[in-house]
MIDOSE-1310 file (N, C-alpha, C; in nm, 2 decimals, decimal comma, always signed):
residues 117
qvql	+9,06/+16,89/+20,01/+9,02/+16,82/+19,89/+9,06/+16,67/+19,90; +8,97/+16,59/+19,86/+9,00/+16,44/+19,85/+8,98/+16,39/+19,71; +9,07/+16,31/+19,67/+9,06/+16,25/+19,54/+9,03/+16,10/+19,56; +8,94/+16,04/+19,47/+8,91/+15,90/+19,48/+8,93/+15,84/+19,35
lesg	+9,01/+15,73/+19,35/+9,05/+15,66/+19,23/+8,99/+15,52/+19,24; +8,90/+15,49/+19,15/+8,83/+15,36/+19,15/+8,89/+15,27/+19,05; +8,88/+15,14/+19,07/+8,92/+15,04/+18,97/+8,84/+14,91/+19,00; +8,84/+14,82/+18,90/+8,79/+14,69/+18,93/+8,66/+14,65/+18,86
gglv	+8,59/+14,75/+18,80/+8,47/+14,71/+18,73/+8,49/+14,62/+18,61; +8,38/+14,58/+18,55/+8,40/+14,50/+18,43/+8,27/+14,42/+18,40; +8,29/+14,32/+18,31/+8,18/+14,23/+18,27/+8,19/+14,10/+18,34; +8,08/+14,04/+18,39/+8,08/+13,91/+18,46/+7,95/+13,84/+18,43
qpgg	+7,95/+13,71/+18,43/+7,83/+13,64/+18,42/+7,76/+13,63/+18,55; +7,63/+13,60/+18,55/+7,55/+13,58/+18,67/+7,62/+13,47/+18,76; +7,62/+13,50/+18,89/+7,69/+13,41/+18,98/+7,84/+13,44/+19,00; +7,89/+13,52/+18,91/+8,03/+13,55/+18,92/+8,07/+13,65/+19,03
slkl	+8,20/+13,69/+19,03/+8,25/+13,78/+19,13/+8,33/+13,89/+19,07; +8,33/+14,00/+19,14/+8,42/+14,11/+19,11/+8,47/+14,18/+19,23; +8,58/+14,24/+19,23/+8,63/+14,32/+19,34/+8,66/+14,46/+19,30; +8,60/+14,56/+19,36/+8,62/+14,70/+19,33/+8,72/+14,75/+19,44
scea	+8,80/+14,85/+19,40/+8,88/+14,92/+19,49/+8,87/+15,07/+19,47; +8,90/+15,14/+19,58/+8,89/+15,29/+19,58/+9,00/+15,34/+19,67; +9,10/+15,41/+19,61/+9,20/+15,47/+19,68/+9,18/+15,62/+19,70; +9,18/+15,66/+19,83/+9,16/+15,80/+19,86/+9,30/+15,87/+19,88
sgni	+9,31/+15,99/+19,83/+9,43/+16,07/+19,86/+9,38/+16,22/+19,88; +9,47/+16,29/+19,95/+9,44/+16,43/+19,98/+9,42/+16,45/+20,13; +9,33/+16,53/+20,17/+9,31/+16,57/+20,31/+9,21/+16,48/+20,37; +9,27/+16,36/+20,41/+9,18/+16,26/+20,47/+9,21/+16,27/+20,62
fgrh	+9,12/+16,33/+20,69/+9,14/+16,35/+20,83/+9,00/+16,37/+20,89; +8,99/+16,36/+21,02/+8,86/+16,38/+21,09/+8,77/+16,26/+21,07; +8,66/+16,27/+21,14/+8,56/+16,16/+21,14/+8,50/+16,15/+21,00; +8,50/+16,04/+20,94/+8,45/+16,02/+20,80/+8,40/+15,88/+20,78
vmgw	+8,33/+15,87/+20,67/+8,29/+15,74/+20,62/+8,32/+15,73/+20,47; +8,36/+15,61/+20,43/+8,39/+15,58/+20,29/+8,30/+15,47/+20,25; +8,25/+15,48/+20,13/+8,16/+15,37/+20,09/+8,14/+15,36/+19,94; +8,05/+15,28/+19,90/+8,01/+15,25/+19,76/+7,87/+15,28/+19,74
yrqa	+7,84/+15,35/+19,63/+7,70/+15,37/+19,59/+7,69/+15,31/+19,44; +7,57/+15,29/+19,40/+7,55/+15,25/+19,26/+7,43/+15,32/+19,20; +7,44/+15,33/+19,07/+7,33/+15,39/+18,99/+7,31/+15,32/+18,86; +7,19/+15,26/+18,85/+7,15/+15,19/+18,73/+7,07/+15,29/+18,64
pgke	+7,07/+15,26/+18,51/+7,00/+15,35/+18,42/+6,85/+15,37/+18,46; +6,81/+15,49/+18,47/+6,67/+15,52/+18,51/+6,64/+15,51/+18,65; +6,74/+15,48/+18,73/+6,72/+15,46/+18,88/+6,80/+15,56/+18,96; +6,76/+15,58/+19,08/+6,83/+15,67/+19,17/+6,96/+15,60/+19,22
relv	+7,05/+15,69/+19,26/+7,17/+15,63/+19,32/+7,14/+15,58/+19,46; +7,19/+15,46/+19,49/+7,16/+15,39/+19,62/+7,29/+15,35/+19,68; +7,28/+15,34/+19,82/+7,40/+15,29/+19,89/+7,41/+15,14/+19,88; +7,54/+15,10/+19,85/+7,57/+14,96/+19,84/+7,63/+14,92/+19,98
aaff	+7,73/+14,99/+20,02/+7,80/+14,96/+20,15/+7,88/+15,08/+20,19; +7,90/+15,09/+20,32/+7,97/+15,20/+20,38/+8,06/+15,15/+20,50; +8,17/+15,21/+20,51/+8,27/+15,17/+20,62/+8,31/+15,30/+20,69; +8,26/+15,31/+20,82/+8,29/+15,42/+20,90/+8,43/+15,41/+20,96
dsgv	+8,49/+15,53/+20,99/+8,62/+15,52/+21,05/+8,63/+15,45/+21,18; +8,51/+15,44/+21,25/+8,50/+15,37/+21,37/+8,51/+15,21/+21,35; +8,50/+15,17/+21,23/+8,50/+15,03/+21,20/+8,36/+14,97/+21,17; +8,26/+15,05/+21,19/+8,12/+15,01/+21,17/+8,10/+15,00/+21,01
ktyg	+8,03/+14,89/+20,97/+8,00/+14,87/+20,83/+7,84/+14,87/+20,82; +7,80/+14,91/+20,70/+7,66/+14,90/+20,68/+7,64/+14,87/+20,53; +7,53/+14,80/+20,50/+7,50/+14,75/+20,36/+7,36/+14,78/+20,32; +7,34/+14,80/+20,19/+7,21/+14,81/+20,14/+7,13/+14,68/+20,16
dfvr	+7,00/+14,69/+20,17/+6,92/+14,57/+20,19/+6,93/+14,46/+20,08; +6,96/+14,51/+19,96/+6,96/+14,42/+19,85/+7,09/+14,33/+19,85; +7,19/+14,37/+19,93/+7,32/+14,30/+19,93/+7,30/+14,16/+19,98; +7,22/+14,13/+20,08/+7,18/+14,00/+20,13/+7,31/+13,91/+20,15
grft	+7,41/+13,97/+20,20/+7,53/+13,89/+20,24/+7,62/+13,86/+20,12; +7,59/+13,91/+20,00/+7,67/+13,88/+19,88/+7,79/+13,96/+19,87; +7,79/+14,08/+19,93/+7,91/+14,17/+19,91/+7,97/+14,20/+20,05; +8,10/+14,22/+20,04/+8,18/+14,26/+20,17/+8,26/+14,38/+20,14
isrv	+8,25/+14,48/+20,23/+8,33/+14,60/+20,22/+8,44/+14,58/+20,32; +8,56/+14,62/+20,28/+8,68/+14,62/+20,37/+8,76/+14,74/+20,35; +8,86/+14,76/+20,44/+8,93/+14,89/+20,43/+9,08/+14,86/+20,48; +9,17/+14,92/+20,41/+9,31/+14,91/+20,45/+9,35/+15,05/+20,48
daen	+9,36/+15,09/+20,61/+9,39/+15,22/+20,65/+9,52/+15,27/+20,60; +9,62/+15,18/+20,60/+9,76/+15,22/+20,56/+9,76/+15,27/+20,42; +9,67/+15,22/+20,34/+9,66/+15,25/+20,19/+9,55/+15,35/+20,16; +9,48/+15,39/+20,26/+9,36/+15,47/+20,24/+9,27/+15,42/+20,13
tiyl	+9,25/+15,29/+20,13/+9,18/+15,22/+20,03/+9,07/+15,14/+20,09; +8,95/+15,14/+20,02/+8,84/+15,05/+20,05/+8,82/+14,96/+19,94; +8,77/+14,84/+19,97/+8,74/+14,74/+19,87/+8,60/+14,69/+19,88; +8,54/+14,65/+19,77/+8,41/+14,59/+19,77/+8,42/+14,46/+19,70
qmss	+8,41/+14,35/+19,77/+8,42/+14,22/+19,71/+8,27/+14,18/+19,69; +8,24/+14,16/+19,56/+8,10/+14,12/+19,52/+8,10/+13,98/+19,47; +8,01/+13,90/+19,52/+7,99/+13,76/+19,48/+7,85/+13,74/+19,45; +7,82/+13,62/+19,38/+7,68/+13,59/+19,35/+7,61/+13,70/+19,27
lepe	+7,69/+13,76/+19,18/+7,63/+13,88/+19,11/+7,51/+13,84/+19,03; +7,42/+13,93/+19,02/+7,29/+13,91/+18,94/+7,28/+14,02/+18,84; +7,21/+14,00/+18,73/+7,19/+14,10/+18,63/+7,14/+14,23/+18,69; +7,06/+14,23/+18,80/+7,01/+14,35/+18,87/+7,12/+14,43/+18,93
dtav	+7,24/+14,37/+18,95/+7,35/+14,44/+19,00/+7,42/+14,53/+18,90; +7,38/+14,52/+18,78/+7,44/+14,60/+18,67/+7,42/+14,75/+18,70; +7,52/+14,83/+18,71/+7,52/+14,97/+18,74/+7,65/+15,03/+18,73; +7,66/+15,16/+18,74/+7,78/+15,23/+18,76/+7,80/+15,24/+18,91
yycn	+7,92/+15,20/+18,96/+7,95/+15,20/+19,10/+8,04/+15,32/+19,14; +8,00/+15,39/+19,23/+8,07/+15,51/+19,27/+8,13/+15,50/+19,41; +8,25/+15,54/+19,42/+8,32/+15,55/+19,56/+8,28/+15,69/+19,62; +8,26/+15,69/+19,75/+8,22/+15,81/+19,82/+8,30/+15,83/+19,94
frtl	+8,33/+15,96/+19,97/+8,40/+16,00/+20,09/+8,32/+16,11/+20,15; +8,28/+16,10/+20,28/+8,20/+16,20/+20,34/+8,24/+16,22/+20,48; +8,26/+16,35/+20,52/+8,28/+16,37/+20,66/+8,15/+16,35/+20,74; +8,16/+16,31/+20,87/+8,05/+16,28/+20,94/+7,96/+16,40/+20,98
dnrl	+8,03/+16,52/+20,97/+7,95/+16,64/+20,99/+7,88/+16,69/+20,87; +7,90/+16,61/+20,76/+7,83/+16,64/+20,63/+7,88/+16,77/+20,56; +7,99/+16,82/+20,61/+8,04/+16,94/+20,55/+8,11/+16,92/+20,42; +8,17/+16,80/+20,40/+8,25/+16,77/+20,28/+8,21/+16,63/+20,23
eywg	+8,20/+16,63/+20,10/+8,16/+16,50/+20,03/+8,23/+16,50/+19,90; +8,28/+16,38/+19,86/+8,35/+16,37/+19,74/+8,31/+16,24/+19,67; +8,31/+16,24/+19,54/+8,27/+16,12/+19,46/+8,38/+16,08/+19,36; +8,40/+15,95/+19,34/+8,48/+15,90/+19,24/+8,42/+15,92/+19,10
qgtq	+8,49/+15,88/+19,00/+8,43/+15,90/+18,86/+8,34/+15,79/+18,82; +8,34/+15,68/+18,90/+8,25/+15,57/+18,87/+8,31/+15,46/+18,79; +8,27/+15,34/+18,82/+8,32/+15,22/+18,74/+8,20/+15,13/+18,71; +8,20/+15,09/+18,58/+8,08/+15,02/+18,53/+8,10/+14,87/+18,57
vtvf	+7,99/+14,82/+18,62/+7,98/+14,67/+18,65/+7,86/+14,62/+18,57; +7,88/+14,52/+18,48/+7,78/+14,47/+18,40/+7,77/+14,32/+18,42; +7,66/+14,27/+18,46/+7,63/+14,13/+18,48/+7,54/+14,08/+18,37; +7,59/+13,99/+18,29/+7,51/+13,95/+18,17/+7,52/+13,80/+18,15
s	+7,42/+13,75/+18,09/+7,41/+13,60/+18,06/+7,48/+13,58/+17,93
């Protein structure tokens, strides 16, 4: 079992920045990937960014260099630094942990990000 504790969401004006964090605890072993997904009202959940245990990172096309995912292994924590936020970035952001064999997957409770004028 893996528990994911998210923090860092909130309200921000367009062009602003926010930093999300997700601390994982529990049985964190084996090949895995941690990342962030988001879901806006009426839309499907989509990948924002992912950080593989190999060090490879991947981002959703809409990120366009505005977000950076990072990881501190000693803390079992990933971060998502978001800059140049747009109203379209408004969504609930979810932390995700998945083993690479797809046998196990866990989600955080979600943190709301709202970008408003």
